[in-house]
C-alpha positions in Angstrom: 105.1 90.3 73.3 103.9 87.5 75.0 106.1 86.4 78.4 108.1 82.9 77.8 109.3 80.6 80.0 113.3 79.7 79.2 115.4 76.9 81.3 118.9 77.3 82.1 120.9 75.1 81.9 121.4 74.0 85.1 117.6 73.4 85.5 116.3 77.0 86.9 113.1 78.4 85.0 113.4 81.7 83.8 110.1 83.8 83.1 110.7 85.8 80.2 109.2 89.3 78.8 110.5 90.8 76.1 109.9 94.8 75.8 111.2 96.4 73.2 111.1 100.5 72.9 111.6 100.3 76.9 114.9 101.9 78.2 115.0 99.4 81.1 115.4 95.9 81.9 114.7 94.0 85.2 116.0 90.8 86.5 114.8 89.2 89.4 115.5 85.9 91.4 112.6 84.5 93.6 112.7 81.9 96.4 109.9 79.7 97.3 110.1 80.3 101.2 109.0 83.5 103.0 107.9 84.3 107.3 105.8 81.6 107.1 108.8 79.3 107.1 110.6 80.7 110.0 111.2 78.8 113.5 109.6 80.2 116.2 111.9 81.3 118.0 113.8 82.9 115.4 110.8 84.8 113.6 111.9 87.4 111.3 114.4 85.2 110.1 114.0 85.2 106.6 113.4 89.0 106.5 117.0 89.3 108.5 118.6 86.9 105.6 116.8 89.0 102.6 118.8 92.4 104.5 122.1 90.5 104.4 122.7 89.6 100.8 123.1 93.1 100.3 125.9 93.4 103.4 129.1 91.9 101.1 130.5 89.3 98.9 133.1 87.0 98.9 134.7 89.8 96.1 132.5 93.3 96.8 131.7 95.1 100.8 128.6 96.4 101.0 129.7 100.0 99.1 130.9 98.2 96.6 127.8 96.7 95.6 125.8 99.2 95.4 128.4 101.3 93.9 128.3 98.4 91.2 124.4 98.8 90.7 124.1 103.2 91.2 127.2 104.0 89.2 125.4 103.2 85.9 122.0 104.4 87.0 120.6 101.2 88.1 118.6 100.1 91.6 118.9 96.7 93.5 115.5 96.0 96.1 114.3 93.0 98.0 111.3 92.0 100.1 110.5 89.4 102.0 106.3 88.2 102.3 104.6 85.4 103.9 105.5 83.2 101.5 108.2 84.1 99.0 111.3 86.4 99.1 112.4 88.2 96.1 115.9 90.1 95.2 115.7 92.1 91.7 117.9 95.3 90.2 117.0 97.1 87.2 118.7 99.3 85.2 119.6 100.4 81.8 118.9 97.3 79.1 122.4 97.4 77.6 124.0 96.7 81.2 121.9 93.8 81.6 124.9 91.2 82.0 126.2 93.7 84.6 123.4 94.0 87.0 122.6 90.4 86.2 126.6 89.8 87.6 125.9 91.8 90.3 122.5 90.2 91.4 124.7 86.8 90.9 127.3 87.6 93.0 124.9 89.3 95.7 122.7 85.7 96.1 125.3 82.8 95.7 128.1 84.6 97.3 126.8 87.1 100.0 129.3 86.1 103.3 127.0 88.0 105.8 130.0 89.4 107.6 129.4 89.2 111.5 129.6 92.8 111.6 127.2 93.7 109.5 124.8 91.6 111.2 125.7 93.0 114.2 124.9 96.7 112.4 122.0 95.1 110.4 119.9 93.9 113.4 119.8 97.3 114.6 118.5 98.5 111.4 116.1 95.9 111.5 115.1 97.2 115.0 114.3 100.3 113.8 111.9 99.1 111.1 110.3 97.3 113.6 110.2 100.5 115.8 109.1 102.6 113.0 106.3 100.2 111.9 105.2 99.4 115.6 104.8 103.6 115.9 102.7 104.1 113.2 99.2 103.1 114.3 98.2 101.8 110.5 100.7 99.5 110.3 100.4 98.6 114.3 96.7 97.6 113.7 97.4 95.4 110.3 100.0 93.3 113.0 97.0 93.1 115.4 95.0 91.7 112.9 97.1 88.9 111.6 97.7 87.6 115.5 93.7 88.2 115.2 93.4 85.7 112.2 96.2 83.4 113.1 96.5 83.3 116.3 99.6 80.9 117.3 100.5 80.3 113.9 103.4 81.5 111.9 101.4 83.3 109.7 100.1 85.7 113.0 103.5 86.9 113.1 105.2 90.0 112.1 107.0 89.7 108.9 110.2 91.4 110.3 110.0 88.9 113.6 110.1 90.9 116.8 112.6 92.1 119.6 113.2 89.3 121.1 113.0 86.7 118.4 115.7 89.3 116.3 118.0 88.9 118.9 118.0 85.3 119.0 119.3 84.8 115.4 122.9 84.3 115.2 125.1 84.3 112.0 125.2 80.2 111.4 121.1 80.3 111.4 121.3 82.7 108.7 124.1 80.8 107.4 122.0 77.3 107.7 118.7 79.5 106.3 119.9 80.0 103.1 122.2 77.0 102.4 119.6 74.8 103.0 116.8 76.8 100.8 118.1 79.1 98.5 119.0 76.0 95.9 118.0 75.3 92.6 114.4 73.3 93.2 113.4 76.3 95.1 113.9 79.6 93.2 112.9 81.2 89.7 114.3 84.2 87.7 112.7 86.4 85.6 113.8 88.9 83.3 111.9 92.4 81.6 113.2 94.5 79.3 114.3 95.4 76.2 116.4 92.6 75.4 115.9 89.4 73.8 115.8 85.6 74.9 118.5 84.4 73.6 120.8 86.7 75.1 119.2 86.4 78.6 119.9 82.4 79.2 123.6 82.8 77.4 124.3 85.4 79.7 123.0 83.6 82.7 124.1 80.3 81.7 128.0 81.9 81.5 126.9 83.5 85.0 125.3 81.1 86.2 126.6 77.9 85.8 126.1 75.2 88.4 127.2 77.2 91.6 124.0 76.2 93.7 123.1 72.9 95.6 119.6 71.7 94.7 118.0 73.5 97.9 115.1 71.5 100.4 111.7 72.9 99.9 110.5 74.0 103.6 107.9 72.7 105.7 104.3 73.6 105.9 102.7 74.0 108.4 99.1 73.5 106.6 95.7 74.9 107.0 95.9 77.8 109.6 91.9 78.8 108.6 89.8 78.5 111.6 86.0 79.8 112.7 85.4 81.9 115.0 82.5 80.5 116.6 81.5 83.0 118.9 81.4 85.8 116.5 84.4 87.9 115.2 87.5 88.0 117.2 88.3 91.7 118.5 91.9 93.0 119.3 92.0 96.6 120.9 95.1 98.9 121.6 94.5 101.6 122.7 96.7 104.5 121.8 96.3 108.7 123.1 96.2 109.4 119.1 93.7 111.3 117.4 92.3 109.5 115.2 91.0 105.2 115.7 92.8 102.7 112.9 90.1 100.3 111.7 91.5 96.8 110.4 88.9 94.4 109.6 89.1 90.9 107.7 87.7 87.7 106.6 89.2 84.2 106.0 89.6 83.6 102.5 90.2 80.3 100.6 93.9 80.0 98.9 95.0 79.4 95.4 94.5 75.7 95.9 90.7 76.6 96.6 89.8 79.7 95.6 87.0 79.5 92.6 89.4 82.4 90.0 92.0 84.9 91.8 89.8 87.4 89.0 86.7 86.9 90.8 89.0 88.0 94.3 90.6 90.7 92.7 86.8 92.0 91.3 85.4 91.8 94.4 87.7 93.6 96.3 87.3 96.5 93.4 84.1 96.5 93.6 84.0 96.8 97.8 86.7 99.4 98.0 89.7 99.0 96.0 89.1 102.7 94.0 87.1 105.9 94.4 83.9 104.5 92.7 84.0 101.4 94.8 81.0 101.0 97.6 82.9 101.7 100.6 84.6 104.8 99.6 81.5 106.2 98.1 79.6 105.6 101.7 82.2 106.2 103.8 83.7 109.5 102.3 81.9 110.5 99.7 78.6 110.3 101.0 79.3 110.9 104.9 82.4 112.6 105.3 83.5 109.9 107.6 87.7 109.0 106.6 90.0 110.1 104.2 90.8 106.6 103.1 89.5 103.7 103.4 90.9 100.2 101.2 90.4 96.7 100.4 93.5 94.3 99.9 92.7 90.6 99.3 95.8 88.7 100.4 96.2 85.4 98.9 98.3 82.7 100.5 98.4 79.3 99.2 96.2 77.6 101.6 94.6 80.2 103.0 94.1 84.0 102.5 92.3 87.3 103.9 90.0 89.9 102.3 91.1 93.2 104.5 89.4 96.5 104.8 91.9 99.3 106.5 90.1 102.9 107.5 91.3 105.5 109.8 88.0 107.3 111.4 87.2 109.9 114.1 87.1 107.8 117.2 83.6 109.3 117.6 82.5 107.4 114.0 84.7 104.3 114.8 81.2 102.4 115.7 79.3 103.4 112.7 82.0 103.3 110.5 82.8 99.5 111.5 78.8 99.0 111.3 78.9 100.6 107.6 81.1 98.7 106.2 80.2 95.3 108.0 76.5 96.1 105.8 78.2 97.0 102.4 80.4 93.4 102.5 77.2 91.6 103.7 75.4 93.8 101.1 77.7 91.5 98.4 77.1 88.4 99.7 73.0 89.0 99.6 72.5 90.6 96.2 74.5 89.9 93.0 76.3 93.6 91.4 74.3 95.1 88.9 76.0 94.2 84.9 76.8 98.2 84.6 79.0 97.8 87.9 80.5 94.6 87.0 81.9 95.8 83.9 83.0 98.7 85.5 85.0 97.0 87.6 86.3 94.7 84.8 87.7 97.8 82.9 89.4 99.0 86.1 91.1 96.0 87.0 92.4 95.1 83.0 93.3 99.3 82.5 95.3 99.1 86.0 96.9 96.1 84.7 98.1 97.0 81.5 99.3 100.7 83.1 101.0 98.5 85.8 102.5 96.1 82.8 104.6 99.4 81.4 106.8 98.9 84.2 109.6 96.7 83.4 110.2 96.1 86.9 106.5 95.4 87.2 106.7 93.2 84.3 109.5 91.0 85.8 107.0 91.1 89.3 104.4 89.7 87.4 105.6 86.9 85.5 108.5 86.0 87.8 105.9 85.4 90.8 103.5 83.9 88.0 106.1 81.1 87.4 106.4 81.2 91.1 102.8 80.5 92.4 101.2 78.6 89.5 103.9 77.2 87.7 103.4 78.9 84.7 103.2 82.6 83.3 100.4 83.8 82.7 100.1 86.4 80.9 97.8 90.0 80.5 96.1 88.8 77.6 95.3 85.5 79.2 94.5 87.8 82.8 92.1 89.5 80.7 89.9 87.3 78.9 89.6 85.4 82.5 88.2 88.5 83.9 85.7 89.4 81.3 84.5 85.7 81.9 83.6 86.4 85.5 79.7 87.0 86.6 77.8 88.6 89.1 77.0 85.6 90.5 80.6 84.5 91.1 81.1 87.6 93.0 78.3 87.1 95.6 78.8 83.2 95.8 82.3 84.4 97.5 81.6 86.9 98.6 78.5 84.7 101.0 81.6 82.3 101.3 83.7 84.9 103.5 81.8 87.5 104.5 80.3 86.1 107.5 80.9 87.0 111.4 82.3 83.2 112.2 84.9 84.3 109.9 85.7 87.5 110.7 88.3 89.5 113.1 88.8 93.1 113.8 91.7 95.0 115.2 91.4 98.6 116.1 94.4 101.1 117.3 92.9 103.8 118.7 91.9 106.1 122.0 89.3 105.0 124.0 88.5 101.5 122.0 86.5 98.7 124.2 86.6 94.7 122.9 83.2 93.8 124.0 81.4 97.6 122.5 83.0 96.5 119.3 82.4 92.8 118.9 78.6 94.2 120.2 78.7 96.9 117.1 79.5 93.8 115.0 77.2 91.3 115.8 74.3 94.0 115.6 75.0 95.5 112.2 
């Protein structure tokens, strides 16, 4: 069935997708605030707050929250991105009212106990260490710093050890009280449940217990040109493989011709095993085990990212080949057969992904949060079918330039000047 937008008595909109025949239901709350809104001194604040919502309410301890979900076969999760936070539960459809009550209890009644804050501070510290010690994750963090220097988007979502220690209980309370209000949230429900049941249940549970909320200030226009050519950040480590993270700035959602053009550009370039980068670097030359593209489109900016792990001896030539393939997309339109394959892949993978109630809930919730409407899969498919090779080439030509490019490398014996030269000579 097509998704629809409902509204609660308190004005909070709900993206709803009824999925008859499914065994589960997923319910989520999306907040229009993320890591880029954190104060510099308290970088990681939104992420820290996300963790604390699971640590106790006025009626339940952290363990009781877990038991209330998992005893009935459900699961709870959350995440923080650059621009939004999400809290959601999934479980048997007949327990929708119960899972909704648990989710809203966490969201509305969390108390942020002081002892839990200190325990979770250590947990997040371990999380930060874990990602820093993973070369691929570290390369991704360095890439953000390269692409958005001295901007909130250049900081890790979880912050760093110093900023983590500066976040107090009062910071967490002020953050959530100020921003986690009705003007800043949408809800989403997907699964084997009827819309009238959803509205009745959530109206009963939700009431008018939230403040109106205040939208966070946004430091705009972080995209910049690197006039002297590609910016490069290197971290030398005595490891067996070099991690390459390459990116180019993209327009944001407010300027992008369409998300579908970006999606197809990514599919053709490196999103699957029939893509150009996969074929050239892995299948033809055996230079890598994995290579991926990942477009990250935000409200006013974005990145088209390429990630690969290669033997240190192949770093320069792999980097040059990646850049040549990206430039080839900018210089020549893709054949119709390649475009058709990319469209079919995108439609098929989206359809299969939406067979999960959790994926469907995330799809419609983020659609409502970012676009103020629910873009159903049928509409998305039609938009994909209308994309032309000329549109893909035009976008590639706009973003794949050396003045728009940054590189982060983690590996042994990597030299910044040599890598910058390799890109320029590609």
